[in-house]
C-alpha positions in Angstrom: 0.0 0.0 -0.1 1.2 3.4 -0.8 0.9 6.4 1.9 -0.4 9.8 1.5 1.4 12.7 2.9 0.6 16.0 4.3 4.1 17.4 4.7 5.2 16.9 1.1 3.8 18.5 -2.0 5.2 18.1 -5.7 5.3 20.7 -8.3 5.5 24.3 -7.6 4.3 23.9 -4.0 2.8 26.5 -1.4 0.8 26.0 1.7 -2.5 26.0 0.1 -1.5 22.8 -1.8 -1.5 21.0 1.5 -4.5 19.6 3.5 -4.2 19.1 7.1 -5.4 16.8 9.7 -6.6 16.9 13.3 -4.5 15.8 16.2 -6.2 14.1 19.3 -4.0 14.4 22.3 -5.6 11.7 24.6 -3.2 10.6 27.0 -5.1 7.4 28.7 -7.2 4.4 27.9 -10.7 4.0 29.5 -10.7 6.9 32.0 -12.5 10.1 31.3 -11.3 13.8 31.6 -7.9 13.5 29.7 -8.8 15.1 26.4 -11.7 16.3 24.4 -13.1 15.4 21.2 -14.7 16.7 18.0 -18.2 17.1 18.2 -20.4 17.0 15.2 -24.0 18.2 15.4 -26.6 16.2 13.4 -28.2 19.2 11.7 -30.6 18.7 8.9 -30.1 14.8 9.7 -26.7 14.8 8.0 -25.8 12.0 10.1 -29.1 10.0 9.9 -28.9 7.6 7.1 -32.4 5.7 7.7 -32.7 2.6 5.2 -30.6 4.2 2.3 -27.1 3.6 1.3 -23.9 5.1 3.1 -20.3 5.6 3.3 -18.1 6.8 6.3 -14.4 6.8 5.4 -11.3 8.6 6.9 -7.4 8.3 7.4 -6.1 7.8 10.7 -2.7 7.5 12.5 -2.3 6.1 15.8 0.5 7.0 18.1 -0.3 3.9 20.4 -1.8 0.5 19.8 -3.0 -2.2 22.1 -5.8 -0.1 23.8 -9.4 0.9 22.8 -9.5 4.1 20.8 -13.0 5.2 19.3 -12.4 6.9 15.9 -16.1 7.7 14.7 -19.0 7.3 17.3 -22.3 8.3 15.9 -24.4 6.4 18.8 -25.2 9.5 21.1 -25.3 9.3 24.9 -26.3 5.9 26.2 -27.0 4.7 23.0 -25.9 1.1 23.2 -29.1 -0.3 21.4 -29.9 2.1 18.7 -29.1 1.7 14.8 -26.0 4.1 14.7 -22.4 3.6 14.0 -19.2 3.3 16.0 -16.1 2.5 14.3 -13.1 2.1 16.6 -9.6 0.7 17.0 -9.8 -2.4 19.5 -7.3 -3.4 21.9 -6.3 -6.4 19.7 -5.3 -3.7 16.8 -8.0 -4.3 14.3 -10.9 -2.2 13.3 -14.3 -2.8 14.6 -17.9 -1.8 13.7 -20.5 -1.6 16.5 -24.2 -1.2 16.1 -27.4 -2.2 17.9 -25.5 -3.2 21.1 -23.1 -5.6 19.5 -19.8 -5.7 17.3 -20.8 -6.5 13.9 -17.5 -6.4 12.0 -14.1 -7.2 13.4 -11.5 -6.8 11.0 -8.5 -9.1 10.5 -6.1 -6.3 9.4 -3.4 -5.7 12.0 -3.2 -2.0 12.6 0.3 -0.8 13.5 1.2 2.4 15.2 3.0 5.3 13.7 1.5 4.7 10.3 -1.4 5.9 8.6 -4.4 3.6 7.6 -7.3 4.3 5.5 -10.8 3.0 6.8 -14.2 2.9 4.8 -17.5 1.6 6.1 -20.3 1.0 3.6 -23.8 0.0 3.7 -25.8 -0.9 0.6 -29.3 -2.8 0.9 -28.7 -5.4 3.6 -24.8 -5.6 3.3 -22.2 -3.7 5.3 -18.7 -3.9 4.1 -15.5 -2.7 6.0 -12.6 -1.9 4.1 -9.0 -1.3 5.5 -6.5 0.2 3.2 -8.7 -0.5 0.1 -9.4 -4.1 0.8 -12.4 -5.9 2.2 -11.9 -6.5 6.0 -15.2 -8.2 6.8 -19.0 -8.0 6.1 -22.2 -7.9 7.9 -25.7 -8.5 6.7 -29.2 -7.4 8.1 -31.9 -6.3 6.1 -34.1 -3.4 7.1 -31.6 -1.6 9.4 -33.0 1.8 10.0 -30.2 4.1 11.1 -31.5 6.9 13.3 -28.5 8.5 14.0 -27.1 10.0 17.3 -29.8 10.2 20.2 -28.5 13.3 21.7 -28.1 15.2 18.5 -24.3 14.9 17.9 -21.7 12.4 17.0 -18.0 12.3 18.1 -14.8 12.2 16.4 -11.6 10.9 18.1 -13.5 9.9 21.7 -16.4 8.1 23.1 -20.0 9.5 23.0 -19.5 11.6 26.3 -16.6 13.6 24.4 -14.7 13.5 27.7 -11.6 11.4 26.3 -12.8 8.0 27.4 -11.5 5.6 25.0 -10.1 8.5 23.0 -7.5 8.3 20.1 -3.8 9.4 20.7 -3.0 10.3 17.1 -4.5 11.9 13.9 -7.5 11.9 11.7 -7.7 13.3 8.2 -10.0 13.5 5.4 -13.1 12.2 7.2 -16.0 12.1 4.7 -19.8 10.9 5.5 -21.9 10.4 2.5 -25.4 9.0 2.0 -24.6 7.0 -1.0 -22.3 3.9 -1.7 -18.8 5.2 -2.8 -17.0 1.7 -2.9 -18.7 -1.5 -4.0 -15.4 -3.5 -4.1 -11.5 -3.2 -3.3 -10.4 -0.1 -4.4 -7.2 1.8 -4.6 -7.2 4.3 -1.5 -7.5 8.0 -2.5 -4.2 9.7 -3.3 -5.6 13.6 -3.1 -7.6 15.4 -0.6 -11.2 14.0 -0.8 -13.8 16.2 -2.4 -17.7 16.3 -1.6 -19.8 13.8 -3.7 -23.2 14.7 -4.5 -24.6 13.2 -1.5 -21.7 14.2 1.0 -23.1 15.5 4.3 -19.8 16.1 6.1 -16.3 16.4 5.0 -13.8 17.5 7.7 -10.4 17.2 9.3 -8.6 18.6 6.2 -7.6 22.0 7.5 -4.0 22.8 8.8 -5.3 25.7 10.6 -8.8 25.5 11.8 -10.2 22.4 13.5 -13.6 23.6 12.7 -13.4 23.7 8.9 -15.8 21.3 7.2 -18.1 21.0 4.2 -21.7 20.1 4.6 -24.6 20.7 7.2 -23.1 19.9 10.5 -21.5 22.1 13.0 -18.3 21.0 14.3 -17.0 21.9 17.8 -13.7 21.2 19.4 -14.6 20.1 23.0 -12.0 20.2 25.4 -12.3 18.3 29.0 -12.7 20.5 32.0 -9.7 18.5 33.7 -6.9 19.9 31.4 -8.5 21.8 28.6 -6.8 19.8 26.1 -8.9 19.1 23.0 -8.2 18.6 19.3 -5.8 20.5 17.4 -5.5 21.4 13.6 -2.3 20.1 12.0 -0.3 19.4 9.0 1.0 16.2 10.7 4.4 17.0 11.9 5.9 13.9 13.8 7.9 13.2 10.8 8.4 16.5 9.2 12.2 17.3 8.6 13.9 20.1 10.4 13.8 23.1 8.2 11.3 21.9 5.7 9.7 24.5 3.4 6.3 24.3 1.7 7.4 26.5 -0.9 11.0 25.3 -1.8 11.3 21.9 -0.6 9.3 20.2 -3.4 9.6 18.3 -6.6 12.8 16.5 -7.5 14.5 18.1 -4.5 13.1 15.2 -2.5 12.7 12.7 -5.5 9.5 11.6 -7.1 9.0 8.9 -4.6 8.4 8.3 -0.9 9.1 5.1 1.0 5.6 5.5 2.9 6.7 4.4 6.2 4.6 6.4 8.8 3.6 9.4 6.9 0.6 10.9 5.5 -0.2 13.5 2.9 -2.8 14.7 0.5 -0.1 15.0 -2.3 -0.3 14.3 -6.2 1.6 11.1 -5.6 1.4 7.9 -3.5 3.7 5.1 -4.0 4.5 1.7 -2.4 7.5 1.4 -0.1 11.0 1.7 -1.3 11.5 5.3 -2.5 13.8 8.0 -1.9 16.1 7.6 1.1 16.1 11.5 1.7 12.3 11.5 2.4 12.3 8.7 5.0 12.8 10.4 8.1 11.3 7.5 9.9 13.1 7.5 13.5 12.9 3.8 14.1 15.8 3.0 17.0 17.1 -0.4 17.8 18.5 -1.5 21.1 20.8 -4.5 20.9 22.3 -6.8 23.2 23.4 -5.9 26.5 22.7 -7.6 30.1 19.5 -7.9 31.9 21.1 -6.4 35.1 24.6 -5.5 36.0 26.9 -8.3 36.3 24.1 -10.9 35.0 23.9 -13.0 32.1 24.2 -11.2 28.7 21.2 -11.3 26.1 20.7 -11.6 22.6 17.4 -9.6 22.6 16.8 -6.7 20.0 14.1 -4.1 21.0 12.9 -1.1 18.9 11.0 2.2 19.6 10.0 5.0 17.4 12.0 8.3 18.4 9.2 10.5 17.5 6.6 9.0 19.9 7.2 8.1 23.5 6.3 4.5 24.3 7.8 1.4 25.5 10.1 -0.7 23.4 8.8 -3.6 21.5 10.5 -6.9 20.5 12.5 -7.0 17.3 14.5 -10.3 17.3 17.8 -11.6 18.6 21.3 -11.1 18.0 23.6 -14.2 17.0 25.7 -13.6 20.2 24.8 -12.7 23.7 26.9 -10.0 24.7 27.3 -6.4 26.2 29.6 -3.6 25.7 29.5 -4.1 21.7 29.3 -1.3 19.3 26.3 -0.3 16.9 25.9 1.7 13.8 23.6 1.9 10.9 22.6 3.3 7.6 19.0 4.3 6.8 18.0 0.7 6.1 20.5 -1.6 8.0 21.8 -1.7 11.6 24.8 -3.5 12.5 26.3 -4.6 15.8 29.9 -5.7 16.3 32.0 -7.1 19.0 31.3 -7.1 22.6 32.2 -8.7 26.1 30.5 -12.2 25.9 31.1 -13.6 29.5 34.0 -13.3 32.3 36.5 -16.1 32.7 39.3 -15.7 35.0 41.7 -14.3 34.7 40.8 -13.1 31.2 37.6 -12.3 29.2 35.7 -13.9 26.4 35.3 -11.3 23.9 33.6 -11.7 20.4 34.7 -10.3 16.9 31.2 -11.1 15.4 29.3 -8.4 13.4 25.7 -9.0 13.0 23.0 -7.0 10.8 19.5 -6.4 10.7 17.1 -4.7 8.2 15.7 -2.0 10.3 12.4 -1.9 8.7 11.6 -5.5 9.3 11.5 -7.1 12.8 13.6 -10.5 12.5 16.7 -12.0 14.1 20.1 -10.7 13.1 22.2 -12.4 10.3 25.8 -12.8 10.4 27.6 -9.9 8.6 31.5 -10.7 8.8 34.4 -10.2 11.6 36.0 -7.4 13.3 39.9 -7.1 12.6 40.3 -8.3 16.3 38.1 -9.2 19.3 37.2 -6.4 21.5 34.5 -4.1 23.5 33.8 -0.7 24.5 34.4 0.9 21.2 33.3 4.4 19.9 31.0 4.0 16.7 30.3 6.4 13.9 28.4 5.8 10.4 26.8 7.6 7.5 24.6 6.2 4.6 27.4 3.9 3.2 30.2 3.4 5.7 30.3 2.2 9.6 33.3 2.9 12.0 34.2 0.8 15.1 36.8 2.9 16.9 39.3 1.9 19.9 38.1 -0.4 22.4 39.7 -2.7 24.8 41.7 -5.9 23.6 41.7 -8.5 26.6 44.1 -10.6 24.5 46.8 -8.0 25.2 45.4 -6.2 28.2 45.5 -2.9 26.2 43.3 -0.1 24.9 43.9 0.3 21.1 43.7 3.3 18.6 42.7 1.3 15.5 39.5 2.2 13.5 37.7 -0.8 11.7 35.6 0.0 8.7 32.8 -1.9 7.1 30.6 -0.9 4.0 27.0 -1.3 5.6 25.2 -2.7 2.4 27.8 -5.2 1.7 28.7 -8.2 4.2 32.3 -9.1 4.8 35.0 -8.7 7.3 35.9 -5.3 8.7 39.2 -3.6 7.0 41.5 -0.9 8.6 40.4 2.6 8.3 43.1 4.6 10.4 43.8 5.3 14.1 42.5 7.6 16.8 44.4 10.5 18.0 44.7 8.8 21.5 44.1 5.3 22.2 41.2 4.7 24.5 38.0 2.7 25.4 34.6 3.3 26.8 33.7 6.5 24.7 31.1 7.9 22.7 30.7 8.4 18.9 28.1 10.2 16.4 28.3 11.3 12.7 26.9 13.5 10.1 26.7 12.3 6.4 30.5 13.5 6.1 32.2 13.5 9.5 32.5 10.8 12.3 33.1 12.2 15.7 34.5 10.2 19.1 34.5 11.8 22.3 35.8 11.2 25.9 37.1 7.6 27.1 39.4 5.9 29.4 42.1 5.5 30.7 43.5 8.9 29.9 42.9 12.1 28.0 39.0 11.8 28.7 38.2 15.1 27.5 39.7 14.3 23.9 37.3 14.7 20.9 38.6 13.4 17.4 37.0 13.7 14.1 37.5 11.6 10.8 36.3 12.3 7.1 33.9 9.0 6.8 34.5 9.0 3.1 38.2 9.1 3.1 40.5 6.4 5.1 43.1 8.0 7.1 44.2 8.9 10.9 41.7 10.9 13.1 42.3 14.7 13.9 42.0 16.7 16.9 38.7 18.2 17.0 38.6 20.0 20.5 37.9 19.0 24.0 34.7 18.1 26.2 33.6 20.6 28.9 34.5 17.9 31.3 36.7 14.9 30.7 34.9 11.7 31.4 34.4 8.2 29.8 31.1 6.3 29.1 29.8 9.3 27.4 27.2 8.5 24.7 26.3 10.9 21.9 24.1 11.3 18.8 23.3 13.9 16.3 21.4 15.7 13.6 23.0 16.6 10.4 24.7 19.7 11.9 24.8 19.3 15.9 26.3 16.5 18.2 25.0 16.1 21.7 26.9 14.1 24.3 25.5 13.1 27.5 26.3 11.5 31.1 29.7 9.8 31.8 32.1 9.3 34.7 34.8 11.7 35.9 35.3 9.6 38.1 32.0 10.6 39.6 29.0 10.2 37.7 27.6 13.0 35.8 24.6 14.4 34.3 26.4 16.9 31.7 25.2 17.3 28.4 27.7 18.9 25.8 27.2 19.8 22.3 29.4 20.7 19.2 28.8 22.1 15.7 30.0 19.0 13.7 31.2 21.0 10.6 33.6 23.1 12.8 36.4 22.1 15.0 36.4 23.6 18.5 35.6 22.7 22.1 32.3 21.4 23.2 29.9 23.9 24.9 27.4 23.3 27.7 23.8 22.0 26.4 21.9 21.2 29.6 21.6 18.5 32.0 20.4 14.9 31.9 17.4 14.1 34.4 19.6 11.1 35.7 23.3 11.2 37.1 24.8 8.1 35.6 27.7 7.1 33.6 26.3 3.7 32.5 23.8 5.0 30.1 23.8 2.3 27.5 23.8 4.2 24.4 22.3 7.2 22.6 20.3 7.5 19.5 18.6 10.0 17.3 16.3 11.2 14.4 16.8 14.4 12.7 15.5 16.4 15.5 15.6 14.3 18.8 18.3 12.4 20.6 17.5 9.8 23.0 19.6 8.3 25.7 18.8 4.6 26.7 18.9 2.8 30.2 21.4 2.8 32.8 22.9 0.2 35.0 21.5 1.5 38.1 18.0 2.9 36.6 17.2 -0.2 34.2 14.2 1.4 32.4 15.3 5.0 32.2 15.1 6.8 28.9 15.2 10.6 28.3 15.6 13.0 25.5 16.5 16.3 24.1 15.5 18.3 21.2 18.6 18.6 19.6 18.3 22.2 18.2 17.3 23.5 21.4 19.5 23.9 24.3 18.2 22.8 27.8 17.7 20.0 30.0 16.6 16.5 29.0 13.2 15.4 29.6 12.0 12.0 31.0 10.9 9.5 28.1 9.4 7.0 30.4 10.5 3.3 30.9 11.7 1.6 27.9 9.7 -1.4 29.1 12.4 -4.0 29.4 15.5 -4.7 31.1 18.1 -4.3 28.5 21.0 -2.5 30.2 24.7 -2.5 30.9 26.2 -1.2 27.8 23.7 -2.5 25.0 24.2 -0.8 21.7 21.7 1.3 19.8 21.4 2.8 16.6 18.7 4.3 14.2 17.7 4.6 10.5 17.5 8.4 10.6 20.4 9.7 12.6 22.9 12.4 11.6 20.9 13.5 8.7 20.3 10.0 7.0 16.5 11.1 6.7 
């Protein structure tokens, strides 16, 4: 299936070419008072269908799944038994149609979070058909159904019939159309442009980027906010995946290519294509946490978890690495994530260390596959990567009880053993790395010169060059970046710290204070990022801790929440959109 987008246009562009959506900021599940809804009054019986044909359709995007979220509720207050329409996302992640006190259709299509889906529900004669993404997802037959419409005079979009946020959507709805006619009689290609009124359309809404009440047809729309926190629906162009600095007047046409890969984005544009398009337009922001240990000093793990950087929520299972390990290095292009080396298990007096490199395709949950081998066994690397090349720098080599200055090189798209890239300015371990499309940055480390920042030009093999110094010398610092700015947080100096520094990647010089982490810890496992947000993942003493900053804006980090698992103790993290890859 292709995906419509609201933050991209083709041709000459301009803000008027973009149709919008409505964001529903619901926070909970079944409790009331957490956000409002969009109230649609049944004026002139616009939502009363009687015994005739009708179609209800819309696009929606859920920031969460696994909980009940009402999308369109036309029943009215306390209207369990009446003939009116409820369309919802179930806690089993499928679409349901409810009327006359029962669920009449439960679809089989699995709805995923952070992706747009098209839903259409039709009735002609006695036959009701649910379409998800243009394909039939279930039918229901009942002759003589007389749809009386909402009993209290209004329907609700984005919540239940009480408008109080109960079973409310956390996400977006766009191009919701109600028509007293049959629009789809069989499987269809989902719309590629903003919906237009048909001859029997009674409601067309959620198309404005500036006015939540904008609609076509008879009904009056009201944005209803709860009394608890005054949060209600907000008009939006759908911004979670909009690149930093995007312009509706200049960033159009061939600059971004003629295709889009379709992951997690929506737009009413003039094109719509299946996944597999232009890398520059991905901006997907999927992050992986790879390996680690279940607790300090405990058994290493093979598990890989993933999360979406743009949307706070717990991590989800991705697959398994080929080797259980901690203190490994992780890096990625926009499509492939790699993890290499790592501490496997203690043996006295030495350590068991891996030289294995694994890889995964970031968009597809699955177990890792063997990629090749490092030049030698080791752990506690600094890593950096761009779209084509990955670098594993420094680290500890237990076979000779030494830290090293070597930098290993892989071509991410091509399996095989690592080769020599060059050397760091100073040999060290337990340090961080980050990258732009052109430069790799390595900072901090042990056992000496812990304030050192080195850089390399990723496209050109050779030794690293001095960049500058951290504000405070420390090891176990972790960093990530946009295409222009790197942020480095945490570490040990020898006391644990909450320092966040930043650098402008293209300009050598000392780091500058950015703000502070919420936690004081040197054992943050890793940091990762998309084009706008950097996230630090877990710590040895705070197993579920995650926090983030907006890279372009100085200030303290914000608590993300719990990662929903126990991966910790120097696991590796990477993403498909760090450092300008999106």
